All heavy atoms as a GROMACS GRO file, in nm:
protein
  634
    1MET      N    1   4.283  15.704  -2.583
    1MET     CA    2   4.316  15.565  -2.558
    1MET      C    3   4.457  15.536  -2.505
    1MET      O    4   4.468  15.459  -2.414
    1MET     CB    5   4.291  15.486  -2.689
    1MET     CG    6   4.153  15.458  -2.723
    1MET     SD    7   4.104  15.297  -2.628
    1MET     CE    8   3.947  15.270  -2.700
    2PRO      N    9   4.561  15.590  -2.573
    2PRO     CA   10   4.689  15.551  -2.528
    2PRO      C   11   4.714  15.604  -2.383
    2PRO      O   12   4.786  15.540  -2.317
    2PRO     CB   13   4.790  15.638  -2.619
    2PRO     CG   14   4.702  15.665  -2.739
    2PRO     CD   15   4.562  15.664  -2.702
    3ASP      N   16   4.652  15.704  -2.342
    3ASP     CA   17   4.661  15.753  -2.213
    3ASP      C   18   4.607  15.656  -2.107
    3ASP      O   19   4.671  15.623  -2.004
    3ASP     CB   20   4.592  15.888  -2.188
    3ASP     CG   21   4.624  15.950  -2.061
    3ASP    OD1   22   4.732  15.926  -2.014
    3ASP    OD2   23   4.529  16.012  -2.000
    4ARG      N   24   4.492  15.584  -2.135
    4ARG     CA   25   4.434  15.484  -2.049
    4ARG      C   26   4.525  15.367  -2.031
    4ARG      O   27   4.549  15.316  -1.933
    4ARG     CB   28   4.300  15.440  -2.101
    4ARG     CG   29   4.221  15.371  -2.001
    4ARG     CD   30   4.081  15.339  -2.047
    4ARG     NE   31   4.088  15.237  -2.156
    4ARG     CZ   32   3.982  15.197  -2.212
    4ARG    NH1   33   3.858  15.238  -2.183
    4ARG    NH2   34   4.000  15.093  -2.313
    5HIS      N   35   4.587  15.321  -2.147
    5HIS     CA   36   4.680  15.205  -2.148
    5HIS      C   37   4.796  15.238  -2.073
    5HIS      O   38   4.858  15.148  -1.995
    5HIS     CB   39   4.708  15.160  -2.292
    5HIS     CG   40   4.597  15.087  -2.359
    5HIS    ND1   41   4.542  14.963  -2.321
    5HIS    CD2   42   4.519  15.126  -2.464
    5HIS    CE1   43   4.450  14.925  -2.393
    5HIS    NE2   44   4.428  15.035  -2.484
    6SER      N   45   4.855  15.359  -2.087
    6SER     CA   46   4.973  15.390  -2.022
    6SER      C   47   4.957  15.396  -1.869
    6SER      O   48   5.041  15.368  -1.793
    6SER     CB   49   5.034  15.526  -2.074
    6SER     OG   50   4.945  15.627  -2.034
    7ARG      N   51   4.832  15.428  -1.821
    7ARG     CA   52   4.810  15.429  -1.672
    7ARG      C   53   4.796  15.293  -1.631
    7ARG      O   54   4.832  15.256  -1.511
    7ARG     CB   55   4.672  15.503  -1.646
    7ARG     CG   56   4.690  15.657  -1.644
    7ARG     CD   57   4.577  15.721  -1.591
    7ARG     NE   58   4.476  15.753  -1.709
    7ARG     CZ   59   4.357  15.749  -1.714
    7ARG    NH1   60   4.295  15.738  -1.600
    7ARG    NH2   61   4.282  15.775  -1.820
    8PHE      N   62   4.741  15.196  -1.712
    8PHE     CA   63   4.722  15.058  -1.665
    8PHE      C   64   4.862  14.988  -1.674
    8PHE      O   65   4.887  14.906  -1.575
    8PHE     CB   66   4.618  14.991  -1.750
    8PHE     CG   67   4.591  14.853  -1.712
    8PHE    CD1   68   4.524  14.826  -1.594
    8PHE    CD2   69   4.641  14.744  -1.790
    8PHE    CE1   70   4.504  14.698  -1.558
    8PHE    CE2   71   4.608  14.616  -1.750
    8PHE     CZ   72   4.540  14.586  -1.627
    9PHE      N   73   4.930  14.994  -1.772
    9PHE     CA   74   5.064  14.935  -1.788
    9PHE      C   75   5.176  15.029  -1.745
    9PHE      O   76   5.262  15.054  -1.821
    9PHE     CB   77   5.081  14.886  -1.936
    9PHE     CG   78   4.996  14.771  -1.971
    9PHE    CD1   79   4.889  14.790  -2.065
    9PHE    CD2   80   5.005  14.644  -1.914
    9PHE    CE1   81   4.811  14.677  -2.095
    9PHE    CE2   82   4.926  14.540  -1.938
    9PHE     CZ   83   4.838  14.562  -2.038
   10ASN      N   84   5.178  15.059  -1.624
   10ASN     CA   85   5.286  15.151  -1.588
   10ASN      C   86   5.410  15.069  -1.553
   10ASN      O   87   5.396  14.940  -1.555
   10ASN     CB   88   5.254  15.225  -1.459
   10ASN     CG   89   5.205  15.148  -1.342
   10ASN    OD1   90   5.235  15.031  -1.335
   10ASN    ND2   91   5.134  15.211  -1.255
   11GLY      N   92   5.518  15.125  -1.523
   11GLY     CA   93   5.638  15.054  -1.490
   11GLY      C   94   5.625  14.961  -1.379
   11GLY      O   95   5.693  14.851  -1.376
   12GLU      N   96   5.570  14.994  -1.267
   12GLU     CA   97   5.561  14.914  -1.149
   12GLU      C   98   5.488  14.788  -1.183
   12GLU      O   99   5.525  14.669  -1.145
   12GLU     CB  100   5.480  14.983  -1.035
   12GLU     CG  101   5.568  15.093  -0.978
   12GLU     CD  102   5.495  15.167  -0.861
   12GLU    OE1  103   5.401  15.114  -0.812
   12GLU    OE2  104   5.541  15.279  -0.828
   13LEU      N  105   5.380  14.796  -1.256
   13LEU     CA  106   5.300  14.681  -1.294
   13LEU      C  107   5.390  14.577  -1.379
   13LEU      O  108   5.384  14.464  -1.360
   13LEU     CB  109   5.166  14.713  -1.360
   13LEU     CG  110   5.086  14.585  -1.401
   13LEU    CD1  111   5.042  14.505  -1.282
   13LEU    CD2  112   4.963  14.634  -1.484
   14LEU      N  113   5.446  14.638  -1.484
   14LEU     CA  114   5.535  14.553  -1.558
   14LEU      C  115   5.650  14.482  -1.485
   14LEU      O  116   5.686  14.371  -1.508
   14LEU     CB  117   5.587  14.637  -1.677
   14LEU     CG  118   5.488  14.682  -1.776
   14LEU    CD1  119   5.554  14.778  -1.887
   14LEU    CD2  120   5.420  14.561  -1.849
   15ALA      N  121   5.706  14.566  -1.390
   15ALA     CA  122   5.811  14.511  -1.304
   15ALA      C  123   5.763  14.389  -1.223
   15ALA      O  124   5.828  14.288  -1.202
   15ALA     CB  125   5.879  14.616  -1.230
   16PHE      N  126   5.641  14.424  -1.169
   16PHE     CA  127   5.579  14.309  -1.087
   16PHE      C  128   5.561  14.180  -1.177
   16PHE      O  129   5.583  14.070  -1.119
   16PHE     CB  130   5.452  14.361  -1.019
   16PHE     CG  131   5.377  14.256  -0.949
   16PHE    CD1  132   5.414  14.216  -0.829
   16PHE    CD2  133   5.261  14.197  -0.989
   16PHE    CE1  134   5.348  14.116  -0.747
   16PHE    CE2  135   5.191  14.100  -0.926
   16PHE     CZ  136   5.245  14.067  -0.799
   17ILE      N  137   5.498  14.203  -1.285
   17ILE     CA  138   5.468  14.094  -1.374
   17ILE      C  139   5.596  14.014  -1.415
   17ILE      O  140   5.602  13.883  -1.403
   17ILE     CB  141   5.383  14.136  -1.501
   17ILE    CG1  142   5.246  14.175  -1.463
   17ILE    CG2  143   5.380  14.020  -1.600
   17ILE    CD1  144   5.173  14.245  -1.566
   18PHE      N  145   5.698  14.086  -1.440
   18PHE     CA  146   5.828  14.035  -1.479
   18PHE      C  147   5.889  13.951  -1.358
   18PHE      O  148   5.939  13.842  -1.377
   18PHE     CB  149   5.929  14.139  -1.523
   18PHE     CG  150   6.066  14.091  -1.550
   18PHE    CD1  151   6.080  14.009  -1.676
   18PHE    CD2  152   6.171  14.109  -1.473
   18PHE    CE1  153   6.205  13.964  -1.697
   18PHE    CE2  154   6.294  14.054  -1.505
   18PHE     CZ  155   6.315  13.982  -1.620
   19THR      N  156   5.876  14.009  -1.238
   19THR     CA  157   5.924  13.940  -1.121
   19THR      C  158   5.853  13.806  -1.092
   19THR      O  159   5.909  13.711  -1.064
   19THR     CB  160   5.912  14.037  -1.000
   19THR    OG1  161   5.980  14.164  -1.027
   19THR    CG2  162   5.962  13.973  -0.865
   20VAL      N  163   5.718  13.823  -1.108
   20VAL     CA  164   5.640  13.693  -1.092
   20VAL      C  165   5.674  13.590  -1.192
   20VAL      O  166   5.704  13.472  -1.151
   20VAL     CB  167   5.491  13.720  -1.094
   20VAL    CG1  168   5.416  13.596  -1.105
   20VAL    CG2  169   5.442  13.809  -0.984
   21LEU      N  170   5.706  13.626  -1.310
   21LEU     CA  171   5.747  13.530  -1.414
   21LEU      C  172   5.883  13.475  -1.389
   21LEU      O  173   5.908  13.359  -1.404
   21LEU     CB  174   5.745  13.597  -1.550
   21LEU     CG  175   5.606  13.634  -1.609
   21LEU    CD1  176   5.630  13.700  -1.743
   21LEU    CD2  177   5.534  13.504  -1.623
   22VAL      N  178   5.972  13.557  -1.332
   22VAL     CA  179   6.107  13.507  -1.308
   22VAL      C  180   6.110  13.407  -1.187
   22VAL      O  181   6.171  13.305  -1.178
   22VAL     CB  182   6.201  13.627  -1.271
   22VAL    CG1  183   6.331  13.580  -1.198
   22VAL    CG2  184   6.234  13.698  -1.393
   23VAL      N  185   6.029  13.452  -1.083
   23VAL     CA  186   6.002  13.359  -0.961
   23VAL      C  187   5.952  13.221  -1.009
   23VAL      O  188   5.986  13.118  -0.970
   23VAL     CB  189   5.917  13.423  -0.862
   23VAL    CG1  190   5.878  13.327  -0.753
   23VAL    CG2  191   6.000  13.548  -0.797
   24LEU      N  192   5.844  13.216  -1.099
   24LEU     CA  193   5.785  13.098  -1.138
   24LEU      C  194   5.885  13.015  -1.226
   24LEU      O  195   5.901  12.897  -1.205
   24LEU     CB  196   5.662  13.130  -1.226
   24LEU     CG  197   5.533  13.178  -1.152
   24LEU    CD1  198   5.426  13.212  -1.250
   24LEU    CD2  199   5.492  13.073  -1.049
   25ALA      N  200   5.970  13.087  -1.300
   25ALA     CA  201   6.073  13.018  -1.378
   25ALA      C  202   6.182  12.946  -1.290
   25ALA      O  203   6.226  12.842  -1.303
   25ALA     CB  204   6.135  13.113  -1.489
   26SER      N  205   6.211  13.032  -1.185
   26SER     CA  206   6.316  12.975  -1.090
   26SER      C  207   6.251  12.857  -1.012
   26SER      O  208   6.333  12.755  -0.998
   26SER     CB  209   6.348  13.091  -0.987
   26SER     OG  210   6.404  13.201  -1.057
   27ILE      N  211   6.139  12.860  -0.973
   27ILE     CA  212   6.073  12.742  -0.907
   27ILE      C  213   6.071  12.621  -0.996
   27ILE      O  214   6.104  12.514  -0.956
   27ILE     CB  215   5.927  12.792  -0.859
   27ILE    CG1  216   5.944  12.892  -0.730
   27ILE    CG2  217   5.860  12.658  -0.804
   27ILE    CD1  218   5.808  12.946  -0.697
   28SER      N  219   6.033  12.643  -1.124
   28SER     CA  220   6.024  12.535  -1.216
   28SER      C  221   6.163  12.476  -1.243
   28SER      O  222   6.174  12.351  -1.242
   28SER     CB  223   5.967  12.582  -1.349
   28SER     OG  224   5.836  12.622  -1.332
   29ALA      N  225   6.264  12.556  -1.254
   29ALA     CA  226   6.402  12.508  -1.277
   29ALA      C  227   6.448  12.433  -1.161
   29ALA      O  228   6.510  12.333  -1.165
   29ALA     CB  229   6.493  12.632  -1.302
   30SER      N  230   6.421  12.490  -1.035
   30SER     CA  231   6.462  12.414  -0.911
   30SER      C  232   6.397  12.278  -0.904
   30SER      O  233   6.447  12.178  -0.863
   30SER     CB  234   6.433  12.503  -0.791
   30SER     OG  235   6.504  12.621  -0.789
   31TYR      N  236   6.271  12.271  -0.935
   31TYR     CA  237   6.196  12.151  -0.926
   31TYR      C  238   6.251  12.044  -1.021
   31TYR      O  239   6.270  11.929  -0.992
   31TYR     CB  240   6.042  12.173  -0.964
   31TYR     CG  241   5.966  12.052  -0.958
   31TYR    CD1  242   5.926  11.979  -0.845
   31TYR    CD2  243   5.927  11.985  -1.089
   31TYR    CE1  244   5.848  11.870  -0.845
   31TYR    CE2  245   5.845  11.872  -1.078
   31TYR     CZ  246   5.813  11.818  -0.957
   31TYR     OH  247   5.734  11.697  -0.960
   32GLY      N  248   6.279  12.097  -1.151
   32GLY     CA  249   6.339  12.011  -1.250
   32GLY      C  250   6.480  11.951  -1.206
   32GLY      O  251   6.509  11.834  -1.222
   33VAL      N  252   6.560  12.034  -1.151
   33VAL     CA  253   6.693  11.978  -1.100
   33VAL      C  254   6.683  11.888  -0.986
   33VAL      O  255   6.744  11.788  -0.979
   33VAL     CB  256   6.781  12.110  -1.060
   33VAL    CG1  257   6.904  12.067  -0.969
   33VAL    CG2  258   6.814  12.196  -1.179
   34SER      N  259   6.582  11.920  -0.896
   34SER     CA  260   6.560  11.828  -0.782
   34SER      C  261   6.509  11.699  -0.829
   34SER      O  262   6.561  11.596  -0.775
   34SER     CB  263   6.449  11.894  -0.678
   34SER     OG  264   6.509  12.008  -0.628
   35GLN      N  265   6.409  11.698  -0.923
   35GLN     CA  266   6.374  11.561  -0.979
   35GLN      C  267   6.481  11.487  -1.040
   35GLN      O  268   6.498  11.371  -1.023
   35GLN     CB  269   6.256  11.590  -1.074
   35GLN     CG  270   6.127  11.622  -1.012
   35GLN     CD  271   6.074  11.505  -0.925
   35GLN    OE1  272   6.068  11.521  -0.801
   35GLN    NE2  273   6.045  11.395  -0.975
   36HIS      N  274   6.566  11.556  -1.116
   36HIS     CA  275   6.672  11.479  -1.179
   36HIS      C  276   6.765  11.419  -1.077
   36HIS      O  277   6.818  11.306  -1.093
   36HIS     CB  278   6.760  11.584  -1.263
   36HIS     CG  279   6.871  11.527  -1.334
   36HIS    ND1  280   6.848  11.444  -1.436
   36HIS    CD2  281   7.001  11.553  -1.317
   36HIS    CE1  282   6.984  11.402  -1.485
   36HIS    NE2  283   7.073  11.458  -1.409
   37GLN      N  284   6.794  11.503  -0.974
   37GLN     CA  285   6.891  11.446  -0.867
   37GLN      C  286   6.826  11.325  -0.801
   37GLN      O  287   6.888  11.236  -0.754
   37GLN     CB  288   6.931  11.560  -0.764
   37GLN     CG  289   7.026  11.652  -0.832
   37GLN     CD  290   7.050  11.772  -0.736
   37GLN    OE1  291   6.976  11.800  -0.643
   37GLN    NE2  292   7.156  11.849  -0.766
   38LEU      N  293   6.697  11.337  -0.770
   38LEU     CA  294   6.631  11.225  -0.700
   38LEU      C  295   6.624  11.098  -0.784
   38LEU      O  296   6.644  10.999  -0.741
   38LEU     CB  297   6.480  11.273  -0.673
   38LEU     CG  298   6.457  11.363  -0.551
   38LEU    CD1  299   6.312  11.406  -0.545
   38LEU    CD2  300   6.503  11.299  -0.422
   39ASN      N  301   6.612  11.118  -0.917
   39ASN     CA  302   6.611  11.001  -1.003
   39ASN      C  303   6.752  10.933  -1.003
   39ASN      O  304   6.773  10.818  -1.003
   39ASN     CB  305   6.574  11.037  -1.145
   39ASN     CG  306   6.438  11.074  -1.165
   39ASN    OD1  307   6.344  11.035  -1.075
   39ASN    ND2  308   6.398  11.142  -1.259
   40GLN      N  309   6.865  11.020  -1.002
   40GLN     CA  310   6.997  10.966  -0.995
   40GLN      C  311   7.013  10.889  -0.867
   40GLN      O  312   7.083  10.777  -0.861
   40GLN     CB  313   7.100  11.077  -0.999
   40GLN     CG  314   7.118  11.131  -1.144
   40GLN     CD  315   7.221  11.227  -1.161
   40GLN    OE1  316   7.257  11.296  -1.058
   40GLN    NE2  317   7.281  11.261  -1.270
   41HIS      N  318   6.964  10.952  -0.745
   41HIS     CA  319   6.992  10.887  -0.619
   41HIS      C  320   6.905  10.755  -0.606
   41HIS      O  321   6.953  10.661  -0.552
   41HIS     CB  322   6.948  10.983  -0.500
   41HIS     CG  323   7.050  11.092  -0.481
   41HIS    ND1  324   7.172  11.078  -0.471
   41HIS    CD2  325   7.021  11.233  -0.492
   41HIS    CE1  326   7.238  11.189  -0.455
   41HIS    NE2  327   7.152  11.284  -0.476
   42GLU      N  328   6.793  10.759  -0.670
   42GLU     CA  329   6.704  10.641  -0.673
   42GLU      C  330   6.781  10.524  -0.753
   42GLU      O  331   6.778  10.415  -0.702
   42GLU     CB  332   6.566  10.663  -0.741
   42GLU     CG  333   6.476  10.557  -0.735
   42GLU     CD  334   6.338  10.586  -0.798
   42GLU    OE1  335   6.304  10.705  -0.798
   42GLU    OE2  336   6.273  10.498  -0.855
   43ALA      N  337   6.845  10.556  -0.864
   43ALA     CA  338   6.908  10.458  -0.939
   43ALA      C  339   7.038  10.406  -0.852
   43ALA      O  340   7.065  10.283  -0.851
   43ALA     CB  341   6.971  10.517  -1.068
   44ARG      N  342   7.105  10.494  -0.785
   44ARG     CA  343   7.213  10.446  -0.700
   44ARG      C  344   7.169  10.365  -0.585
   44ARG      O  345   7.227  10.267  -0.546
   44ARG     CB  346   7.287  10.566  -0.640
   44ARG     CG  347   7.364  10.641  -0.750
   44ARG     CD  348   7.433  10.761  -0.684
   44ARG     NE  349   7.494  10.854  -0.789
   44ARG     CZ  350   7.530  10.963  -0.769
   44ARG    NH1  351   7.516  11.035  -0.649
   44ARG    NH2  352   7.582  11.044  -0.868
   45LEU      N  353   7.052  10.395  -0.521
   45LEU     CA  354   6.993  10.318  -0.415
   45LEU      C  355   6.957  10.184  -0.463
   45LEU      O  356   6.976  10.082  -0.387
   45LEU     CB  357   6.880  10.390  -0.351
   45LEU     CG  358   6.907  10.506  -0.248
   45LEU    CD1  359   6.791  10.576  -0.215
   45LEU    CD2  360   7.004  10.462  -0.135
   46GLU      N  361   6.905  10.175  -0.582
   46GLU     CA  362   6.868  10.037  -0.634
   46GLU      C  363   6.988   9.955  -0.654
   46GLU      O  364   6.990   9.837  -0.621
   46GLU     CB  365   6.800  10.054  -0.767
   46GLU     CG  366   6.653  10.110  -0.767
   46GLU     CD  367   6.594  10.127  -0.898
   46GLU    OE1  368   6.646  10.093  -0.994
   46GLU    OE2  369   6.478  10.185  -0.893
   47GLN      N  370   7.099  10.011  -0.700
   47GLN     CA  371   7.228   9.940  -0.710
   47GLN      C  372   7.274   9.891  -0.574
   47GLN      O  373   7.325   9.781  -0.556
   47GLN     CB  374   7.331  10.023  -0.784
   47GLN     CG  375   7.458   9.937  -0.815
   47GLN     CD  376   7.436   9.813  -0.892
   47GLN    OE1  377   7.360   9.819  -0.994
   47GLN    NE2  378   7.497   9.710  -0.860
   48VAL      N  379   7.259   9.979  -0.476
   48VAL     CA  380   7.320   9.948  -0.338
   48VAL      C  381   7.228   9.830  -0.282
   48VAL      O  382   7.280   9.739  -0.230
   48VAL     CB  383   7.308  10.065  -0.248
   48VAL    CG1  384   7.331  10.033  -0.104
   48VAL    CG2  385   7.420  10.179  -0.293
   49GLU      N  386   7.104   9.841  -0.306
   49GLU     CA  387   7.008   9.743  -0.260
   49GLU      C  388   7.044   9.598  -0.322
   49GLU      O  389   7.046   9.491  -0.251
   49GLU     CB  390   6.871   9.774  -0.281
   49GLU     CG  391   6.763   9.685  -0.227
   49GLU     CD  392   6.612   9.724  -0.241
   49GLU    OE1  393   6.598   9.836  -0.285
   49GLU    OE2  394   6.533   9.641  -0.206
   50LYS      N  395   7.076   9.595  -0.450
   50LYS     CA  396   7.116   9.479  -0.523
   50LYS      C  397   7.243   9.422  -0.462
   50LYS      O  398   7.252   9.299  -0.435
   50LYS     CB  399   7.142   9.500  -0.674
   50LYS     CG  400   7.004   9.524  -0.743
   50LYS     CD  401   7.028   9.536  -0.895
   50LYS     CE  402   6.906   9.573  -0.967
   50LYS     NZ  403   6.937   9.612  -1.110
   51ASP      N  404   7.335   9.511  -0.439
   51ASP     CA  405   7.459   9.469  -0.379
   51ASP      C  406   7.444   9.419  -0.239
   51ASP      O  407   7.507   9.304  -0.198
   51ASP     CB  408   7.559   9.583  -0.374
   51ASP     CG  409   7.608   9.630  -0.507
   51ASP    OD1  410   7.592   9.551  -0.609
   51ASP    OD2  411   7.661   9.742  -0.519
   52VAL      N  412   7.359   9.475  -0.165
   52VAL     CA  413   7.336   9.425  -0.029
   52VAL      C  414   7.263   9.291  -0.033
   52VAL      O  415   7.298   9.195   0.046
   52VAL     CB  416   7.246   9.533   0.058
   52VAL    CG1  417   7.191   9.457   0.185
   52VAL    CG2  418   7.318   9.647   0.087
   53ASN      N  419   7.166   9.268  -0.123
   53ASN     CA  420   7.105   9.145  -0.137
   53ASN      C  421   7.208   9.042  -0.169
   53ASN      O  422   7.191   8.923  -0.124
   53ASN     CB  423   6.991   9.156  -0.224
   53ASN     CG  424   6.865   9.228  -0.179
   53ASN    OD1  425   6.854   9.246  -0.057
   53ASN    ND2  426   6.788   9.283  -0.270
   54GLN      N  427   7.300   9.063  -0.265
   54GLN     CA  428   7.395   8.972  -0.299
   54GLN      C  429   7.483   8.934  -0.185
   54GLN      O  430   7.515   8.811  -0.168
   54GLN     CB  431   7.471   9.022  -0.418
   54GLN     CG  432   7.400   9.026  -0.553
   54GLN     CD  433   7.487   9.088  -0.666
   54GLN    OE1  434   7.596   9.153  -0.638
   54GLN    NE2  435   7.442   9.070  -0.788
   55ASN      N  436   7.525   9.027  -0.107
   55ASN     CA  437   7.597   9.008   0.007
   55ASN      C  438   7.538   8.920   0.104
   55ASN      O  439   7.592   8.838   0.170
   55ASN     CB  440   7.657   9.146   0.073
   55ASN     CG  441   7.757   9.211  -0.011
   55ASN    OD1  442   7.813   9.156  -0.106
   55ASN    ND2  443   7.773   9.344   0.006
   56GLU      N  444   7.407   8.945   0.135
   56GLU     CA  445   7.336   8.865   0.227
   56GLU      C  446   7.321   8.720   0.174
   56GLU      O  447   7.339   8.629   0.263
   56GLU     CB  448   7.188   8.925   0.252
   56GLU     CG  449   7.180   9.056   0.329
   56GLU     CD  450   7.043   9.119   0.344
   56GLU    OE1  451   6.951   9.075   0.264
   56GLU    OE2  452   7.035   9.214   0.418
   57ASN      N  453   7.299   8.706   0.046
   57ASN     CA  454   7.290   8.576  -0.002
   57ASN      C  455   7.424   8.497   0.021
   57ASN      O  456   7.426   8.380   0.048
   57ASN     CB  457   7.241   8.568  -0.150
   57ASN     CG  458   7.105   8.618  -0.159
   57ASN    OD1  459   7.024   8.619  -0.077
   57ASN    ND2  460   7.060   8.666  -0.287
   58LEU      N  461   7.533   8.577  -0.008
   58LEU     CA  462   7.661   8.508   0.008
   58LEU      C  463   7.688   8.472   0.151
   58LEU      O  464   7.745   8.364   0.182
   58LEU     CB  465   7.768   8.616  -0.050
   58LEU     CG  466   7.915   8.564  -0.037
   58LEU    CD1  467   7.931   8.439  -0.133
   58LEU    CD2  468   8.012   8.675  -0.092
   59LEU      N  469   7.653   8.565   0.247
   59LEU     CA  470   7.669   8.530   0.383
   59LEU      C  471   7.589   8.418   0.443
   59LEU      O  472   7.627   8.327   0.512
   59LEU     CB  473   7.638   8.658   0.477
   59LEU     CG  474   7.736   8.769   0.469
   59LEU    CD1  475   7.677   8.891   0.536
   59LEU    CD2  476   7.866   8.731   0.526
   60ILE      N  477   7.472   8.395   0.377
   60ILE     CA  478   7.382   8.281   0.407
   60ILE      C  479   7.455   8.163   0.360
   60ILE      O  480   7.464   8.055   0.427
   60ILE     CB  481   7.245   8.295   0.354
   60ILE    CG1  482   7.169   8.413   0.435
   60ILE    CG2  483   7.166   8.164   0.364
   60ILE    CD1  484   7.034   8.454   0.364
   61LYS      N  485   7.498   8.168   0.234
   61LYS     CA  486   7.573   8.052   0.175
   61LYS      C  487   7.700   8.007   0.254
   61LYS      O  488   7.721   7.883   0.284
   61LYS     CB  489   7.613   8.080   0.036
   61LYS     CG  490   7.666   7.956  -0.042
   61LYS     CD  491   7.698   7.989  -0.183
   61LYS     CE  492   7.753   7.876  -0.253
   61LYS     NZ  493   7.786   7.893  -0.400
   62ILE      N  494   7.770   8.113   0.303
   62ILE     CA  495   7.894   8.087   0.380
   62ILE      C  496   7.859   8.019   0.515
   62ILE      O  497   7.919   7.932   0.571
   62ILE     CB  498   7.972   8.213   0.401
   62ILE    CG1  499   8.045   8.260   0.273
   62ILE    CG2  500   8.078   8.200   0.509
   62ILE    CD1  501   8.100   8.396   0.276
   63ALA      N  502   7.746   8.078   0.576
   63ALA     CA  503   7.704   8.016   0.711
   63ALA      C  504   7.657   7.880   0.694
   63ALA      O  505   7.689   7.788   0.774
   63ALA     CB  506   7.576   8.107   0.757
   64ASN      N  507   7.590   7.852   0.588
   64ASN     CA  508   7.550   7.710   0.549
   64ASN      C  509   7.673   7.616   0.535
   64ASN      O  510   7.665   7.498   0.581
   64ASN     CB  511   7.453   7.691   0.439
   64ASN     CG  512   7.319   7.752   0.468
   64ASN    OD1  513   7.279   7.766   0.581
   64ASN    ND2  514   7.253   7.801   0.360
   65ASP      N  515   7.764   7.669   0.457
   65ASP     CA  516   7.894   7.588   0.436
   65ASP      C  517   7.966   7.568   0.568
   65ASP      O  518   8.012   7.450   0.594
   65ASP     CB  519   7.980   7.662   0.336
   65ASP     CG  520   7.916   7.648   0.192
   65ASP    OD1  521   7.824   7.582   0.169
   65ASP    OD2  522   7.969   7.726   0.100
   66VAL      N  523   7.981   7.671   0.645
   66VAL     CA  524   8.043   7.658   0.776
   66VAL      C  525   7.980   7.547   0.863
   66VAL      O  526   8.029   7.463   0.930
   66VAL     CB  527   8.056   7.781   0.845
   66VAL    CG1  528   8.116   7.777   0.988
   66VAL    CG2  529   8.158   7.876   0.767
   67SER      N  530   7.844   7.554   0.869
   67SER     CA  531   7.757   7.455   0.949
   67SER      C  532   7.788   7.326   0.893
   67SER      O  533   7.809   7.226   0.981
   67SER     CB  534   7.608   7.488   0.939
   67SER     OG  535   7.584   7.612   1.002
   68TRP      N  536   7.787   7.303   0.770
   68TRP     CA  537   7.817   7.167   0.714
   68TRP      C  538   7.959   7.114   0.747
   68TRP      O  539   7.983   7.001   0.784
   68TRP     CB  540   7.806   7.173   0.558
   68TRP     CG  541   7.830   7.043   0.494
   68TRP    CD1  542   7.728   6.937   0.478
   68TRP    CD2  543   7.948   7.000   0.430
   68TRP    NE1  544   7.792   6.838   0.413
   68TRP    CE2  545   7.921   6.864   0.383
   68TRP    CE3  546   8.080   7.045   0.420
   68TRP    CZ2  547   8.022   6.785   0.323
   68TRP    CZ3  548   8.170   6.972   0.363
   68TRP    CH2  549   8.147   6.836   0.314
   69ILE      N  550   8.067   7.214   0.738
   69ILE     CA  551   8.197   7.167   0.770
   69ILE      C  552   8.206   7.142   0.917
   69ILE      O  553   8.276   7.035   0.953
   69ILE     CB  554   8.290   7.287   0.734
   69ILE    CG1  555   8.311   7.306   0.589
   69ILE    CG2  556   8.433   7.261   0.805
   69ILE    CD1  557   8.377   7.427   0.543
   70VAL      N  558   8.138   7.216   1.011
   70VAL     CA  559   8.137   7.178   1.147
   70VAL      C  560   8.077   7.047   1.175
   70VAL      O  561   8.131   6.961   1.247
   70VAL     CB  562   8.075   7.295   1.236
   70VAL    CG1  563   8.049   7.246   1.373
   70VAL    CG2  564   8.146   7.418   1.231
   71ASP      N  565   7.963   7.018   1.099
   71ASP     CA  566   7.897   6.882   1.124
   71ASP      C  567   7.995   6.770   1.078
   71ASP      O  568   7.998   6.664   1.137
   71ASP     CB  569   7.764   6.882   1.033
   71ASP     CG  570   7.660   6.964   1.106
   71ASP    OD1  571   7.673   7.002   1.224
   71ASP    OD2  572   7.552   7.012   1.027
   72GLN      N  573   8.068   6.795   0.957
   72GLN     CA  574   8.151   6.691   0.911
   72GLN      C  575   8.268   6.664   1.013
   72GLN      O  576   8.307   6.557   1.028
   72GLN     CB  577   8.207   6.726   0.774
   72GLN     CG  578   8.103   6.737   0.667
   72GLN     CD  579   8.027   6.604   0.641
   72GLN    OE1  580   8.090   6.494   0.634
   72GLN    NE2  581   7.896   6.614   0.642
   73LEU      N  582   8.313   6.781   1.065
   73LEU     CA  583   8.426   6.756   1.165
   73LEU      C  584   8.377   6.682   1.290
   73LEU      O  585   8.450   6.603   1.345
   73LEU     CB  586   8.483   6.894   1.200
   73LEU     CG  587   8.567   6.961   1.095
   73LEU    CD1  588   8.601   7.111   1.146
   73LEU    CD2  589   8.696   6.886   1.064
   74LYS      N  590   8.261   6.710   1.334
   74LYS     CA  591   8.212   6.649   1.447
   74LYS      C  592   8.185   6.497   1.418
   74LYS      O  593   8.218   6.418   1.508
   74LYS     CB  594   8.075   6.699   1.494
   74LYS     CG  595   8.073   6.841   1.556
   74LYS     CD  596   7.936   6.890   1.602
   74LYS     CE  597   7.954   7.020   1.667
   74LYS     NZ  598   7.817   7.085   1.698
   75LYS      N  599   8.139   6.465   1.300
   75LYS     CA  600   8.116   6.327   1.261
   75LYS      C  601   8.260   6.248   1.252
   75LYS      O  602   8.276   6.136   1.292
   75LYS     CB  603   8.049   6.308   1.127
   75LYS     CG  604   7.905   6.349   1.120
   75LYS     CD  605   7.845   6.341   0.991
   75LYS     CE  606   7.705   6.380   0.988
   75LYS     NZ  607   7.648   6.379   0.857
   76SER      N  608   8.357   6.326   1.206
   76SER     CA  609   8.493   6.249   1.189
   76SER      C  610   8.566   6.232   1.319
   76SER      O  611   8.642   6.149   1.336
   76SER     CB  612   8.576   6.340   1.093
   76SER     OG  613   8.613   6.462   1.142
   77ASN      N  614   8.530   6.324   1.416
   77ASN     CA  615   8.585   6.320   1.554
   77ASN      C  616   8.502   6.227   1.649
   77ASN      O  617   8.543   6.202   1.758
   77ASN     CB  618   8.596   6.452   1.622
   77ASN     CG  619   8.706   6.533   1.554
   77ASN    OD1  620   8.801   6.481   1.498
   77ASN    ND2  621   8.696   6.670   1.566
   78GLY      N  622   8.392   6.168   1.600
   78GLY     CA  623   8.316   6.070   1.677
   78GLY      C  624   8.219   6.142   1.771
   78GLY      O  625   8.176   6.080   1.867
   79GLU      N  626   8.195   6.269   1.754
   79GLU     CA  627   8.101   6.331   1.854
   79GLU      C  628   7.957   6.305   1.810
   79GLU      O  629   7.901   6.278   1.711
   79GLU     CB  630   8.130   6.486   1.848
   79GLU     CG  631   8.260   6.513   1.915
   79GLU     CD  632   8.294   6.664   1.920
   79GLU    OE1  633   8.198   6.733   1.895
   79GLU    OE2  634   8.397   6.707   1.950
   0.00000   0.00000   0.00000
């Protein structure tokens, strides 16, 4: 019996199995790190989008105020 098992579980097979396990662990670790970085970037992008929207709203308000001021100046100059 021990002779049959030693032929089946030789060094090459054990090394191959170990290599496959290391490769799978590396792939899993890389995937986990990538997901974590993507989540961080997603949070940063959400903040940038909020800032851009606030800036757009502010620019629209400024444009409306400038239009109102121009209209008031035209009225006061008799145009």
